[in-house]
C-alpha positions in Angstrom: -10.2 -9.7 -7.3 -7.3 -11.6 -9.2 -3.8 -11.1 -8.0 -0.2 -11.8 -10.1 3.1 -12.2 -9.2 5.6 -12.4 -11.5 9.2 -12.5 -10.6 10.8 -11.8 -13.6 10.4 -8.8 -16.6 9.4 -11.2 -19.4 6.6 -13.0 -17.0 5.4 -9.9 -15.9 5.1 -8.9 -19.7 3.3 -12.0 -20.7 0.7 -11.5 -17.4 0.0 -7.9 -18.9 -0.7 -8.9 -22.3 -3.3 -11.6 -21.2 -4.8 -9.9 -18.5 -5.0 -6.2 -19.8 -7.7 -5.8 -16.9 -5.6 -6.2 -14.0 -4.1 -3.1 -12.8 0.0 -2.8 -12.4 1.0 -1.9 -8.7 4.6 -1.9 -6.9 4.6 0.4 -3.8 0.8 0.5 -3.9 1.2 4.2 -1.9 -1.4 5.6 -4.8 -3.5 2.3 -5.9 -4.3 1.3 -2.2 -5.6 4.3 -1.6 -7.9 4.7 -4.0 -8.8 1.0 -3.1 -9.3 1.7 0.1 -11.8 4.8 -0.9 -13.3 2.6 -3.1 -12.4 5.3 -5.9 -11.5 1.9 -8.0 -12.3 -1.8 -8.3 -9.8 -3.4 -10.9 -10.6 -7.0 -11.7 -7.2 -7.9 -11.2 -3.8 -6.4 -9.4 -0.1 -7.1 -11.1 1.8 -7.2 -8.6 5.8 -5.8 -10.3 7.3 -5.2 -6.8 9.5 -8.3 -7.3 10.5 -7.9 -10.7 14.6 -7.4 -10.4 14.8 -5.4 -13.8 12.2 -2.7 -12.7 14.0 -1.9 -9.9 17.8 -1.3 -11.4 19.5 2.1 -12.1 22.6 3.0 -13.5 24.3 5.8 -14.2 26.9 5.9 -17.1 28.5 8.2 -20.3 26.8 11.3 -18.4 23.2 9.4 -18.6 21.3 8.1 -15.9 18.5 5.4 -16.2 16.2 4.7 -13.4 13.9 1.8 -13.2 10.4 2.4 -12.5 10.6 0.2 -9.4 13.4 2.2 -7.6 12.1 3.4 -4.1 12.3 6.9 -3.2 14.3 5.9 -0.1 17.3 4.0 -2.4 17.3 7.0 -4.4 17.8 9.3 -1.2 20.8 6.2 -0.6 21.9 5.7 -4.3 21.5 8.7 -6.0 22.5 11.9 -4.0 24.4 13.6 -6.8 21.0 13.9 -8.8 20.1 16.5 -6.0 17.0 17.6 -7.1 15.4 13.8 -7.5 17.1 13.5 -4.0 15.3 16.5 -2.4 11.7 15.6 -3.8 12.5 12.2 -2.7 12.8 13.4 0.8 9.5 15.2 0.6 7.5 12.2 -0.2 5.3 11.1 2.5 6.7 9.7 5.7 10.0 7.1 5.7 7.2 4.2 5.5 6.0 5.6 2.5 9.6 6.4 1.1 10.4 2.7 1.5 7.5 1.9 -0.9 6.5 4.4 -3.2 8.4 4.7 -6.4 9.0 7.2 -9.3 7.1 4.8 -11.7 4.2 5.0 -9.4 4.2 8.6 -9.8 4.4 8.4 -13.6 1.4 5.6 -13.5 -0.5 7.9 -11.5 0.1 11.0 -13.0 -1.3 13.6 -10.9 0.2 17.0 -11.4 1.0 16.9 -7.5 3.6 14.1 -8.0 6.7 15.1 -6.5 9.1 13.1 -8.8 7.6 14.1 -12.0 8.8 18.4 -11.9 12.5 16.9 -11.5 11.7 14.3 -14.6 10.8 17.4 -16.6 13.4 19.4 -15.7 15.7 17.2 -17.1 14.0 16.5 -20.2 13.2 12.6 -19.4 12.3 10.3 -21.6 10.1 7.4 -20.0 10.5 4.1 -21.2 7.1 1.8 -22.1 7.9 -2.2 -22.6 5.4 -4.7 -23.9 5.5 -8.5 -24.3 8.3 -9.8 -26.5 10.8 -7.0 -25.4 9.2 -4.1 -27.4 10.3 -0.9 -26.0 9.3 2.8 -27.1 10.7 5.7 -25.3 8.4 8.8 -24.8 9.3 12.5 -23.7 8.2 13.1 -20.4 5.5 15.9 -21.6 4.2 13.6 -24.5 3.9 10.7 -22.1 1.6 12.3 -19.0 -1.2 13.6 -21.3 -3.4 15.3 -18.5 -4.4 14.9 -15.2 -4.3 11.4 -14.3 -3.7 10.6 -17.6 -0.8 8.7 -19.6 0.0 7.1 -22.9 0.4 4.2 -20.9 -0.9 1.0 -23.4 -3.3 -1.9 -22.0 -0.3 -4.2 -22.9 2.8 -2.0 -21.6 4.5 -1.8 -18.4 6.4 1.4 -17.3 10.3 0.4 -17.5 11.9 3.7 -16.3 13.0 6.9 -17.1 16.5 8.4 -18.3 18.2 11.6 -18.8 21.2 13.2 -19.8 22.9 14.4 -16.4 23.4 18.2 -15.5 26.3 20.2 -14.2 25.0 23.1 -12.0 22.9 24.3 -9.1 19.5 22.3 -8.8 16.6 22.2 -6.3 13.3 21.0 -5.3 10.7 22.5 -3.2 7.1 22.7 -2.3 4.4 24.1 -0.2 1.6 22.2 1.5 -1.1 22.5 4.5 1.5 21.2 7.0 5.1 20.8 7.1 5.4 16.7 6.7 3.7 14.0 4.6 2.0 16.5 2.6 0.4 16.3 -0.8 1.9 19.5 -2.7 -0.5 22.6 -3.5 2.8 24.3 -5.5 6.1 22.7 -6.5 8.9 23.9 -8.3 12.0 22.3 -9.6 15.2 24.1 -10.6 18.2 23.4 -12.7 21.1 25.2 -14.2 23.4 23.3 -16.5 26.3 25.2 -17.3 28.1 23.3 -20.0 25.0 24.1 -22.2 24.4 27.4 -20.8 20.6 26.5 -20.2 18.1 27.0 -17.1 14.9 24.7 -16.5 12.2 25.4 -14.2 9.3 22.9 -14.0 5.9 23.7 -11.8 3.6 21.0 -10.0 0.5 21.5 -8.9 -0.5 24.3 -10.8 -1.7 22.9 -14.2 -3.5 19.9 -15.5 -0.1 18.8 -15.8 3.7 19.8 -14.9 4.9 22.3 -16.8 8.1 24.1 -17.9 8.4 27.9 -17.3 10.0 28.4 -20.7 9.7 32.3 -20.7 11.1 32.2 -17.3 14.1 30.1 -18.6 14.7 32.5 -21.4 14.7 35.5 -19.5 17.1 34.1 -16.8 19.6 32.8 -19.0 19.8 35.8 -20.9 20.3 37.8 -17.4 23.0 35.2 -16.4 24.7 36.4 -19.8 24.3 40.2 -19.4 25.9 39.8 -15.9 28.8 37.6 -16.8 27.4 35.0 -14.7 28.1 31.7 -16.8 31.9 32.4 -16.5 32.1 34.2 -13.1 30.5 32.7 -10.4 30.6 35.2 -8.0 28.7 37.7 -10.5 25.9 39.4 -8.7 22.6 39.0 -10.0 20.0 41.7 -8.9 16.9 42.0 -6.8 14.9 43.1 -10.3 16.5 39.8 -11.7 14.8 37.7 -9.0 11.4 39.9 -9.4 11.5 39.4 -12.9 12.0 35.7 -12.9 9.4 34.9 -10.3 6.8 37.1 -12.4 7.5 34.9 -15.4 7.0 31.9 -13.6 3.9 32.6 -12.6 2.8 33.5 -15.6 3.4 29.7 -16.8 1.2 28.6 -14.1 -2.7 27.7 -14.7 -4.2 26.6 -11.3 -7.8 25.9 -10.1 -9.2 26.0 -6.5 -9.7 23.2 -4.7 -9.7 21.7 -1.4 -6.3 22.3 -0.9 -5.6 25.8 -2.1 -6.9 28.4 -4.2 -5.6 29.3 -7.5 -4.8 32.7 -6.3 -3.1 31.0 -3.2 -1.2 28.8 -6.0 -0.1 31.9 -8.3 1.6 33.6 -5.2 3.2 30.3 -3.6 4.8 29.4 -7.0 6.4 33.0 -7.2 8.1 32.6 -3.9 9.2 29.2 -4.5 10.8 30.7 -7.8 12.4 33.5 -5.6 13.5 31.1 -3.6 15.1 28.7 -6.0 17.1 31.6 -7.6 18.7 32.5 -4.2 19.5 28.8 -3.4 21.2 28.7 -7.0 23.4 31.4 -6.0 24.4 30.3 -3.2 25.2 26.9 -4.8 27.2 29.3 -7.3 29.2 31.2 -4.6 30.2 28.0 -2.7 31.3 26.3 -5.9 33.3 29.7 -6.4 34.8 29.5 -3.1 35.7 26.0 -3.5 37.5 26.5 -7.3 
């Protein structure tokens, strides 16, 4: 097996074009597992972990640009203001895994259990792809990940990163697994409210072939918040019936399967529990904001 070790993005893209059979690798937390279990045997590895352009991020003019090579440990340190992303990053594996694993790795693997993917979906993120010569294209998250471990990355492209507009309002990420730590999710949910646009976003992981948005639940909760006057009055209460209606609609968006980690029935139950929790946390955050103001 050949190994290629570029030090710049330009060099990495030239090697990618010349050796499309080589698998890109950064942290290796997915690729090396597949190699160790003999589930994959690529002809070569293209190590992009030393490419500084992929390890950069910035936030300006209300937009976040996150390089594909930014690790979960750096997200926790540098982007705590993106609350859902920080919570998802904290849930990834062990400290050692967080020091190596990247959002670009989640995008490349395209597993429905990737913890960062529901966060990108909630933020309506665009995924940047780049080829030799600097040719870039940006795809909506829903067009990039197209199936279980399938994405739209071409043989001559690398994942550049993700970009999204910042949101102003409560956010959370939660998941359920077979143990408390270092777990692949059985069900995951990301929730966000954007008060300026009066929108609610809910994305589900591990309960469908790809990450999905619970659009009916989003519309329902927006209408209930409007009815209660809760967009303008942060202390306005939402009844228990709203939480149940929201959870029912979130559950309806799931299309899970039975597998070694859990049954479809359990996943449906779990995603409803996560929905009620997320709404409860959002109400708490709204109440805290009301007390501060």
